[in-house]
TIMARFI-825583 format. One record per residue (C-alpha): residue in three letters; x, y, z. Coordinates in steps of 0.1 Angstrom, whole numbers, plus 5000, padded with zeros to 4 digits. Example, Ala and Ser with C-alpha at 12.3 -4.5 7.8 and 13.67 -1.06 7.14 Angstrom:
# residues 2
ala512349555078;ser513749895071;
//
This chain:
# residues 539
glu488552825018;asn492252984996;thr494152935021;gly495052525003;arg495152654970;val497652894980;val500252594988;gly499752444970;his500952744940;ala503652904966;val505452504955;ser504852494924;thr506852884927;gly509152854945;ala510152554927;ile509552684895;glu511553054905;val514652864918;ala515452674884;his514652984862;val517053174888;ala519652854885;thr519652864844;gly519953224841;gly517253274830;asn517653054795;val515352764794;gln511952894772;glu509952644794;leu510452734822;gln509853094813;his506153044804;ala505852794835;arg507153094859;glu505053414847;asp501753074844;gln502552964880;gln502653364889;arg499253444878;arg497553124896;leu499553244925;arg498353614926;asp494753434921;ala495153224950;thr496253514976;arg494053694969;gly491353774997;val494153605021;glu495953905024;glu498453725051;asn499453495028;ala499653765000;asn501953915014;arg504153635025;val504753424999;gly504453774973;gln508553884980;his509153454972;val511453534951;glu513453734981;lys512953495003;val514253174985;leu516753404976;ser518653545003;thr518153225018;thr521553075039;gly523152715043;ile521252395031;ser518052555024;leu519752734994;val521652414989;val518652184993;leu516652394969;gly518952444941;arg519252054937;ile515352104923;val517452204888;ser520852074894;asp518951744884;pro517351874851;ala515251544853;gln514151724885;thr513252024866;ala511651814836;arg509451674860;val508251894887;ile506652174850;glu505251844838;leu503551774874;val502352164874;gln501552224839;thr500351904824;tyr498751764863;asp497952084881;leu500651964915;gln498552244926;ser494952074923;phe496551824939;val497251934970;asp494352184978;his492551804976;leu494651674999;val493651895024;his490451935019;arg487952075041;gly483451985038;gly481651975007;arg482151714983;leu485351534963;pro484751554925;pro484151164918;his487150954913;phe489551274916;phe492451094932;pro492150784917;glu491850974879;trp494651194891;val497350914903;arg497150714870;arg498051044851;ala500351124873;gly501850834875;gly505850854889;tyr505550764929;phe502150914935;pro500150504932;lys502150424961;leu502050804977;ala498150694972;gln498650394994;val500250515024;leu497850725031;ser495550595022;val495150465059;arg496550755076;ala493750955093;asp496351055117;leu497251325085;ile494351335064;arg491551425083;asp488551395057;pro486951075054;glu486151115017;val489751155011;leu490850805026;ala488350655009;gln489050804972;leu492950694979;gly492650364989;gln490550334956;cys493950464939;ile494950094920;glu498549984907;thr497249884877;met499150074848;pro499549984809;ala501349694797;lys504949764781;ser505049524749;pro506349204742;asp508949344724;ala510249584752;val510049274781;arg512249074758;ala514649344749;his514949434787;ala515649034794;ser518049044767;arg520049304779;gln520149094810;gly522148874799;trp518548654784;ser519548374754;ser518248474721;glu516548144727;asp514848214764;cys513848604748;thr511448434723;gly509548254746;ile508748554767;gly504648644757;glu501848804766;ser501249044791;leu499548934826;asn499149234843;ala501049534848;gly501849764881;thr503350024887;val507449874895;ala506749564877;gln504749374853;val503948974845;asn504648794814;leu503548494801;leu506148234796;thr508147954781;leu511247784786;pro512947594755;asp512247244769;gly508347394762;thr507847454803;asn505247654814;ala506147994829;val506148354840;val508248684841;lys508348984864;val510149234852;ser510749524866;trp511249894844;pro514250144855;asp513850394841;thr509650404858;arg512150314894;arg514250684879;gln510850854881;met509950714912;gln513150814926;thr513051204913;asp509651214926;phe510951084965;arg513751424961;leu511751654940;phe508951594971;asn512051594998;his513351974985;ala508852054978;arg509252065023;asp512052335021;ile510452544998;leu507352565019;arg509652575050;val511552885030;leu508553085025;asn507353055053;leu503852925049;asn503152825086;thr499352755082;gln498152465097;glu497152345061;ala501252425049;ala502152185084;ala499751955072;ile501151885038;ala504551925052;ala503951605074;ile502351455044;phe505051495022;his507251325053;ala505251045058;val505650995018;gly508951005022;leu510050775046;ser508650485028;glu511150544999;gly513150275012;ala510750075010;val509050164979;leu512750184959;gly512849824972;glu509949664956;phe511749774918;asp514949494932;leu513849164922;ser516248964933;ala515749044962;glu512248914960;arg513548624946;glu515448574981;ala511948625001;met510448374976;gln512648134992;thr512748215020;ile508648145029;gly509447865007;arg511247725032;leu508747765057;cys506047595036;arg507447295025;pro505446995035;gly505946885069;gly508047215079;glu506647455103;trp504547625088;asp502547295084;gln502647245127;ala501847605128;tyr498047545107;ala497547175125;val497547375162;trp495747695145;leu493147385127;ala492747225165;gly492147605183;val490147775153;asp486947605169;asp487447745203;val488348045191;val486248135160;leu483347975158;arg481748065194;arg480248305184;ala478548185153;pro474948045151;pro474447665149;met473947655109;leu477547805100;ala479447675129;val478047355115;met479647485081;ala482447555092;arg483547285110;val482647075085;tyr484947295066;ala488047255090;val487446825089;gln487946895050;ala490447065057;arg492746825083;ser492446535057;ser492546665024;asn496446755029;cys495447175016;arg498747315005;val500847695008;lys503447684982;val505247954964;pro506547924930;glu510347834923;pro512348094909;ile514148004883;gly518148094889;arg520048164857;leu517148374844;cys517048594875;gly518348924883;glu518049254897;ser514649324875;val514049024861;leu512348674879;ala511248424860;met509448144881;ala507147884878;arg503847924863;ala500647954893;ser498847704878;gly494647774893;glu492448074892;ser493448444912;leu490748454939;his489748794930;ser488448624896;met486248374916;val485248614949;thr484048914916;ser482248604895;ser478548564896;asp479448184898;asp478048114939;ala480147794943;arg482647994930;ile482148234956;gln481647994985;glu484847754975;ala487148144975;ala485148235007;ala487047915025;val489947925007;leu490148265021;leu488948295056;gly490547875061;ser494347945041;ala495148275029;val494048485064;pro495848275083;phe498948205069;ile499248585065;gly498648635104;trp501148375112;leu503648535090;leu502548825105;leu502748735146;cys504848485141;arg508048515112;ser507848855108;thr511048955128;ser513448615123;glu511648615086;leu509448835071;ala506048905065;his503848915037;val501949265037;asp499849335001;pro497348985007;his494649144979;pro492948874969;gly494848854931;asn497848794954;phe496648374958;ile495848204931;trp493447864938;asp494247544923;ala491047354936;arg491947004920;glu495847014938;gln494147184966;thr496847434971;leu497147784974;trp499648034959;val500748294972;leu502248614947;asp504048904950;leu506048844976;gly508249194968;ser505749364989;asn507249215024;val508349435057;lys510249295088;leu508949385123;leu511449505158;asp510549215179;glu508549445202;gln506349555170;arg506049175170;arg504549095206;ala502749435211;leu500649345176;cys500148955190;leu498949185226;leu496849375208;ile495449015189;gln495048855224;met493249175241;ile490749215213;ser489848865210;glu489448815244;asp487049125242;ser487449215283;ser490449405284;glu490649825299;pro490750075271;glu494250165285;ala496149895284;val494849765244;ala496550205238;ser499550065255;ala499849785234;ala498449955204;leu501450265211;ser504349955218;phe503449885183;gly503350205168;ile499850415170;arg499650685187;gly496550875197;arg494951165222;asp492350975242;gly493250575251;gly489850495252;glu489350645211;val492550405207;ala491550115218;arg488350175203;leu490050205171;met492249865174;arg488649715183;gly487449785152;met490349795127;leu490749395138;asn487049295137;ala484949345108;thr480749375107;thr478449345073;thr478449785076;arg482049865089;ala485749695085;ala489249835098;gln488950155064;asp486050225083;ala487450245119;leu490350455101;asn487450685084;val485750755117;ala489550845134;ala490151065108;val486651295113;asp487451245154;gln490751345151;ile491351035170;leu494950965157;ser498451135168;asp500950965145;val501650615130;asp504450465131;gly506550445095;ser507150125099;val503949935104;val501650135079;pro502249855059;val501249615084;val498249865090;arg497549845056;cys497149495053;leu494749465074;ser492649755065;ile492549525033;leu491849155050;gly488849415071;gly487349495036;leu487849085028;leu485849045057;lys483249245059;thr482549165017;ile482648735032;gln479748885060;thr477749065035;arg477248805010;ile476648495043;arg473548775057;asp472348805019;glu472248425017;his471548285055;gln470148615065;gln473148605097;asp474648905113;val478048665114;pro481348875132;leu484448795115;ser486648875137;leu491148895125;ala491148925162;asp489848565168;leu490548425133;trp494648505144;arg494348425179;pro495848085182;phe499248205164;ala498948505190;asp499048235218;met502348015204;
//
């Protein structure tokens, strides 16, 4: 059981040793960190003789390494930011404990271990949790997966004065900066503040922080080196291999994660989706097709009473001119790390879903099922190759204006473009799972083309059906947890991980809605993403 601890301490010890040698032993903090980490490593290897023999000579192994490994490891301390970060992670946040819990085997995890550790450590770790929460091919413990899925990106907001100073550095006038108000929310990449334009117009401004980006970039580079340290130390245990695979998987997301800091790219995404949502445009046409086909595809399994209620909503949607909109960017106040935009009016679907008001909850459920979920599906199945798809459909990213019958879609920085082969494979999966008559091997073959691989075709097919069909007791994340326990998956293509996470979020929402229906109407109603999205897959 101490093997995971050996691996964690080996990563930390190797990094600090290289730093100590490269700086000539003249950095007092490194000397203290070296002594402390060597003590921890000795404690961890006690009773694990084979690993103790391997890591006991870690200094000689690092120094005797030739070629690219030594060069790569040397870069850890050639960058002062990486040196400072490795000391902070080891001494302040106990990096070894984090690594040890990632390869958790049996027993009980401390309650809220990962959410609390990730929030304290910051940097790229919230994004790491996002990526790993759906990687049942890498994380085999369902409790670890569940805790990683609970890690939220909400972070303490910086003051309005800090936002004003940043906007000023980006070229905003003093008059524009004066209009910056209190923070509405803050995440790991950016925060959003109220903004009043000089003419009195209400708006918001989104700011990404360059120092936060540098911190994330430092973490990505540091943990690339951690993989090399594991290799150099020759820790060829199952846990070491698992940790190396985890770091590699997260490292593949570096470009996408750092890309979220580029608010000029988010502005372009907003403009792209805004064009698709123009009155009479491509979304309106696709939505009309969806409304026409939703009765036959979605409501065929619903109890008669609920089917009637759903059809009433569909009729209302056809006649109410319900719209999907994206806030309009304010061009003169936009740049790489600052993005001013029109303020969306209405109420967050998150606040509606989590309220105690039954009427608001029912309205939120209707909007989610009747507008938000179809819109996300249309982008994924029809527009993710030619344009892009939104892959963070958290209820907080939707604002519902009941008076104007308008659904506002926010945070388009979280988007993905799929290869045409992947998009078509996803459409095929939707069609086959909606029909519920396809052979398991055919479903597994489509999953492989999409980017999900497994050892047994039947098990992969069962997983995909579980991810695209929700009940009151099981949703997409539950299916992934089962896959972890049964070791069904062998690989998930990094390019589709954001899509898998999107499916997990939507599956959780459908499960919540179903639970509400069951409690109020004593009916277990299947709500299937495959059924909801089938009209788009057929387009």
